[in-house]
Backbone as a ProteinNet text record, in pm:
[ID]
protein_1_A
[PRIMARY]
MNSSVSTISELLDYWIEKRGARIAPTRAEMEPLDFPKLWADIIIYKVHHDPLDYEVTRFGTELATVWGKDYTGCFFDEIFFGSTKDLVRTSFDEAVRSGIATIEVLDARWVDKKYVKYKRLMLPLSEDGKTIDRLFLCVQLTAKD
[TERTIARY]
-108.9	-82.9	-215	-208.4	-331	-349.9	-452.8	-487.5	-402.8	-278.3	-193.3	-110.8	-123.6	-48.6	-107	-28.6	-83.2	11.6	129.4	222.4	269.2	323	374.6	485.7	575.4	684.4	631.6	527.7	466.1	397.2	337	273.7	378.7	495.3	603.3	646.1	661.5	696.6	590.5	465.1	352.1	362.4	389.4	405	519.6	632	748.7	712.4	640.2	597	504.4	408.7	314.1	383.5	483.2	555.4	631.1	696.9	778.4	890.2	907.8	1015.2	972.8	848.5	797	834.8	808.9	835.2	742.9	618.5	520.8	403.5	333.2	211.1	96.7	-13.1	-132.3	-216.1	-310.3	-402.6	-481.8	-526.8	-608.6	-533.6	-402.5	-323.1	-310.7	-341.1	-334.5	-471.8	-494.4	-623.9	-649.1	-747.4	-774.9	-801.3	-853.8	-878.8	-748.8	-637.3	-508.3	-449.4	-503.5	-452.8	-566.7	-669.3	-784.7	-750.8	-647.5	-611	-551.3	-504.5	-442.3	-534.3	-646	-731.4	-777.8	-801.2	-845.5	-733.6	-609.1	-491.9	-441.9	-520.7	-476.6	-533.4	-445.3	-483.4	-434.9	-519.6	-478.7	-496.1	-389.2	-389.8	-383.1	-469.8	-457.6	-359.1	-261.2	-161.8	-211.4	-222.9	-256.5	-126	-100.8	21.2	-11.5	85.5	78.7	-38.6	-40.8	63	47.5	157.1	158.6	74.4	-26.2	-112.8	-163.3	-220.8	-262.2	-404.1	-488.1	-628.6	-653.8	-711.5	-742	-861.8	-840.9	-950.5	-995.7	-914.9	-954.3	-883.8	-961.6	-906.3	-954.7	-862.8	-897	-979.3	-1068	-1159.5	-1088	-980.6	-904.8	-842.6	-792.1	-729.5	-833	-949.3	-1057.4	-1101.2	-1102.7	-1139.2	-1036.8	-909.5	-803.5	-797.1	-802	-793.3	-924	-1032.3	-1161.3	-1229.7	-1180.4	-1238.7	-1198.1	-1288.7	-1258.2	-1218.9	-1095.1	-1042.9	-1064.4	-1144.4	-1172.1	-1228.5	-1171.4	-1214	-1138.3	-1057.2	-980.3	-847.1	-799.3	-668.7	-564.7	-440	-326.4	-335.5	-359.7	-361.5	-477.5	-574.5	-686.1	-655.3	-544.3	-511.5	-390.1	-285.9	-157.9	-132.4	-69.9	-43	93.7	147.8	272.7	390.8	484.2	606.6	577	470.9	431.2	399.6	333.4	295.3	417.7	522.2	642.7	712.3	721.5	786.7	710.7	579.2	498.4	501.3	487.2	490.3	623.5	732.9	864.3	870.8	822	826.7	732.6	614.1	521.8	582.5	634.4	693.4	808.5	891	1003.3	954.1	849.7	793.9	740.9	678.9	626.9	741.9	847.9	963.3	1040.2	1061.6	1151.1	1081.2	954.8	886.1	934.2	1010	1067.4	973.7	951.6	872.7	956.6	890	961.2	883.7	958.4	900.6	969.4	889.3	944.2	867.4	936.2	871.4	873	754.2	738.8	669.3	682.4	622.6	479.3	386.1	244.7	185.8	265.9	214	107.2	112.3	14.9	-126.4	-140.7	-274	-344.5	-265.7	-317.9	-408.4	-364.9	-435.8	-337.6	-368.8	-280.8	-161.4	-148.9	-41.3	62	189.1	292.9	383.5	381.5	463.4	374.9	414.8	347.2	445.7	416.6	494.7	416.8	486.7	420.6	495.7	423.5	473.2	409.8	492.1	439.9	479.9	377.2	397.4	345.5	432.1	386.5	313.9	214	139.4	139	128.2	130.6	43.5	-49.6	-135.7	-62.7	26.7	92.5	233.3	278	410.5	523.9	490.6	592.1	574.2	448.6	416.8	348.7	395.8	330.7	201.7	87.8	-41.6	-121.2	-67.6	-129.8	-19.3	-47.6	36.5	-50.2	-5.3	-77.3	-3.4	-65.4	0.3	-65.4	18.1	-29.2	27.7	-59.7	-20	-65.4	31.4	-0.8	49.6	-45.1	-14.6	26.8	119.1	164.6	136.8	106.1	73.9	197.6	174.3	284.6	360.4	488.1	571.7	533.3
2028.3	2009.1	2025.9	2085	2102.9	1987.3	1996.2	1885.7	1885	1930.7	1935.9	1808.7	1709	1584.8	1510.9	1500	1439.8	1341.7	1318.8	1221.5	1125.6	1012.7	915.8	977.8	1052.9	1112.3	1215.2	1289.2	1383	1308.3	1190.8	1111.3	1057.6	1019.7	977.1	1092.8	1211.4	1328.6	1355.1	1340.9	1358.1	1258.3	1130.5	1025.6	1058.7	1102.5	1139.8	1252.7	1352.7	1464.8	1416.9	1331.5	1279.1	1188.2	1114.4	1021.5	1093.8	1203.8	1273.1	1182.8	1174.3	1094.8	950.4	916.7	781.2	686.5	555.7	456.8	479.3	522.9	543	624.7	694.6	764.2	664.8	713	630.2	633.2	542.2	540.9	670.8	719.5	841.4	963.8	962.6	1076.3	1080	970.7	964.8	1007.1	1135.4	1194.6	1197.3	1119.5	1113.3	1249.2	1343.8	1476.2	1548.3	1502	1562	1508.2	1397.3	1339.7	1279.9	1359.4	1306	1250.1	1302.4	1253.2	1112.9	1070.8	938.7	836.5	878.9	790.7	666.7	677.4	562.1	459.4	497.6	410.8	355	372.4	334.3	198.3	114.1	-13.2	-6.9	-45.8	-52.9	-196.8	-250.5	-384.2	-373.7	-443.7	-460.3	-573.7	-551.8	-653.4	-735	-865.2	-958	-1022.9	-1020.9	-1080.4	-1215.6	-1306.8	-1436.7	-1523.4	-1576.6	-1566.5	-1438.2	-1398.6	-1277.1	-1297	-1211.1	-1217.9	-1077.4	-1060	-929	-935.6	-841.9	-834.4	-698.5	-698.2	-572.7	-505.8	-383.1	-306.2	-193.1	-163.7	-67.1	-102.5	-105.7	-136	-27.9	53.7	168.3	133	223.3	198.7	182.4	256.6	243.2	103.7	55.7	-75.9	-186.6	-168.8	-267.2	-277.7	-165.2	-164.5	-242.4	-217.1	-283.4	-432	-467.3	-608.3	-682.7	-607.9	-671.2	-722.2	-679.4	-723.6	-627.2	-604.2	-529	-631.4	-626.6	-724.9	-687	-584.6	-546.7	-666.9	-695.3	-808.1	-936.4	-938.4	-1058.5	-1060.4	-1181.9	-1200.9	-1228.2	-1215.1	-1226.8	-1349.2	-1466.6	-1590.6	-1598.5	-1510.9	-1506.1	-1415.5	-1342.6	-1242.9	-1281.8	-1329.9	-1355.1	-1503.8	-1539.7	-1679.3	-1692.5	-1813	-1842.5	-1762.5	-1733.8	-1662.2	-1520	-1460.8	-1326.9	-1327.6	-1431.7	-1443.2	-1435.3	-1510.8	-1511.7	-1375.9	-1312.9	-1182.1	-1075.6	-1073.7	-973.8	-999.5	-1124.3	-1154.6	-1112.2	-1137.5	-1097.2	-946.2	-870.3	-723.8	-674.1	-734.4	-696.9	-729.2	-851.6	-892.9	-800.7	-762.9	-673	-535.8	-484.5	-354.7	-360	-471.3	-487.5	-496	-567.2	-580.6	-449.7	-381.6	-265.2	-131.2	-120.3	8.6	107	59	146	156	277.8	301.9	264.1	211.8	174.2	219.2	253	278.7	182.2	106.5	11.3	19.6	-8.6	-28.1	-178.3	-235.2	-380.1	-422.5	-548.3	-606.4	-649.5	-612	-647.2	-723.6	-797	-872.4	-972.1	-1022	-1118.7	-1063.4	-931	-870.1	-900.2	-924.8	-957.5	-846.9	-725.9	-608.8	-528.7	-402.1	-319.5	-265.6	-304.4	-256.8	-365.6	-330.1	-427.8	-385.6	-264.4	-215.2	-133.4	-131.4	-43.2	7.2	125.6	185.7	165.7	112.7	86.6	156.6	242.6	305.1	231.8	177.5	106.4	183.3	223.9	305	230.8	192.2	128.9	229.2	181.2	263.4	192.7	271.1	213.6	293.9	227.1	293.9	321.2	230.4	246.5	305.6	335.9	393.5	292	163.3	58.7	-55.7	-98.9	-215.5	-171.2	-220.7	-189.5	-271.8	-202.2	-271.4	-245.4	-162.7	-137.8	-116.1	-155.4	-120.1	-38.1	81.8	178.3	186.1	135.7	130.2	223.7	287.2	361.7	288.1	238.3	158.8	230.2	266.7	335.1	251	209.6	126.7	214.3	161	234.8	152.5	219.6	151.6	89.3	-7.6	-70.4	34.4	5.1	94.4	81.9
635.6	493.9	417.4	300.7	221.3	124.2	41.5	-48.8	-175.8	-168	-286.7	-308.4	-221.9	-239.8	-360.7	-467.9	-589.7	-657.7	-600.8	-657.4	-547.5	-589.8	-493.5	-408.8	-470.4	-392.1	-292	-328.2	-233.6	-119.4	-150.2	-46.4	51.6	2	90.1	181.8	126.9	208	314	276.9	369.4	485.2	452.9	555.3	650.2	593.8	675.4	770.8	721.2	805.7	917.7	884.2	984.1	1085.2	1041.7	1128.2	1238.9	1202.4	1301.4	1351.1	1483.7	1544.4	1572.5	1542.5	1568.9	1456	1477.6	1373	1252.7	1278.4	1170.8	1223.8	1135.3	1178.2	1200.3	1256.1	1274.3	1146.7	1136.2	1022	1016.9	1131.4	1135.7	1084.5	1094.4	1047.5	894.9	829	682.3	629	623.1	591.4	440.2	391.4	247	181.7	255.2	198	159.8	214.9	182.1	52.2	0.3	-125.1	-208.8	-240.5	-313.8	-451.4	-517.2	-650.1	-645	-528.9	-514.2	-449.3	-393.1	-313.5	-389.9	-518.4	-599.3	-618.1	-585.1	-600.6	-466.9	-359.9	-225.6	-184.1	-130.2	-68.1	76.2	169.3	309	356.5	412.4	469.9	621.5	690.3	834.5	856.7	944.6	975.1	1093.9	1073.8	1182	1227.3	1355.4	1410.2	1472.1	1465.3	1533.8	1491.8	1369.6	1267.5	1184.3	1122.5	1042.3	916.6	898.3	780.4	749.9	633.2	583.9	530.6	575.7	534.6	471.2	353.7	285.2	352.6	399.4	458.3	366.3	264.7	162	33	-75.9	-207.5	-303.4	-352.3	-436	-559.3	-595.2	-706.8	-840.7	-863.6	-988.7	-996.6	-885.3	-881.7	-896.6	-836.3	-850.5	-997.1	-1065.9	-1207.6	-1289.6	-1266.1	-1342.1	-1309.4	-1180.3	-1139.5	-1164.8	-1183.9	-1210	-1084.2	-968	-841	-730.1	-637.9	-516.8	-410.9	-365.5	-271.2	-124.6	-98.7	39.7	115.1	232.2	314	286.1	181.1	146.9	221.2	247.4	308.8	201	238.8	147.8	56.7	114.3	34.7	-64.3	-52.9	-147.3	-266.9	-258.4	-360.4	-443.2	-375.9	-441.8	-457.2	-572.2	-604.5	-670.4	-669.8	-740.1	-689.5	-780.4	-742.8	-696.4	-748.2	-704.5	-554.9	-510.1	-369.2	-278.4	-310.5	-228	-226.4	-342.2	-350.6	-271.1	-285.7	-216	-65.7	-25.3	119.1	180.6	112.2	163.1	183.4	87.2	100.7	210.9	223.4	330.6	467.8	481.4	608.4	648.5	553.2	581.3	626.4	564.4	604.4	747.4	784.1	919.9	1020.4	985.5	1075.3	1090.3	978.1	978.1	1000.2	957.2	963.2	858	760.7	657.8	537.4	490.8	369.7	247.7	144.2	21.8	-101.2	-205.7	-338.2	-433.1	-509	-604.6	-735.4	-844.4	-974.3	-997.8	-1015.6	-1023.1	-1151.6	-1185.2	-1304.5	-1273.6	-1358.7	-1337.4	-1455.3	-1529	-1643.6	-1604	-1480.8	-1431.4	-1428.9	-1433.4	-1435	-1566.4	-1672.8	-1805.2	-1858.4	-1838	-1889.8	-1973.7	-1997.2	-2079.1	-1999.7	-1873.5	-1788.6	-1768.3	-1768.3	-1741	-1625.3	-1586.4	-1474.9	-1381.7	-1255	-1161.4	-1058.5	-1007.5	-901.1	-773.2	-670	-542.1	-429.8	-360.8	-239.3	-123	-32.8	83.2	208.1	284	403.7	526.1	617.9	741.1	830.4	905	1000.7	1135.6	1243.6	1377.5	1472.3	1536.2	1634.7	1765.5	1806.4	1936.1	1926.4	1804.9	1786.7	1796.7	1810	1825.1	1725.1	1707.8	1626.4	1497.9	1384	1256.4	1249.1	1236.3	1233.2	1106	1017	886.9	784.3	661.3	547.6	453.4	424.4	343.2	210.5	103.7	-25.9	-126.1	-206.8	-323.6	-443.7	-530.6	-645.4	-772	-855.1	-980.9	-1097.4	-1180.1	-1296.3	-1413.1	-1494.5	-1611.9	-1735.9	-1845.1	-1971.4	-2032.8	-2121.5	-2194.7	-2274.3	-2293.9	-2377.4	-2522.8
[MASK]
+++++++++++++++++++++++++++++++++++++++++++++++++++++++++++++++++++++++++++++++++++++++++++++++++++++++++++++++++++++++++++++++++++++++++++++++++

């Protein structure tokens, strides 16, 4: 695939192609040079099992600018709070259990910036082809109406 991946839907198609017949592609197969226009919108979480937890290993520069912080190295409980925490954890846990990619439009008013909605593509990754060990997210914020 060439570096023409520039939308969330194209990134989903790319993931499907890389996945093939497996539950999910590996982290190494998600080559940033294939989607440079989206790289600033990418968050990668390492999945820790037993107990299930999530650690940010990459936090896109565009998102760090909007959130006002680079969350690289932070764990789930250091990032999410209140009702948002429960909703996000449920979606992360489901992605780890199912291995299914999801695209959602979500409310981001809690960011307290000029954005109120965001589109999130969540792509599970697996090194061994069986266990989801990374969540690869593309998060694109949209301006208020």
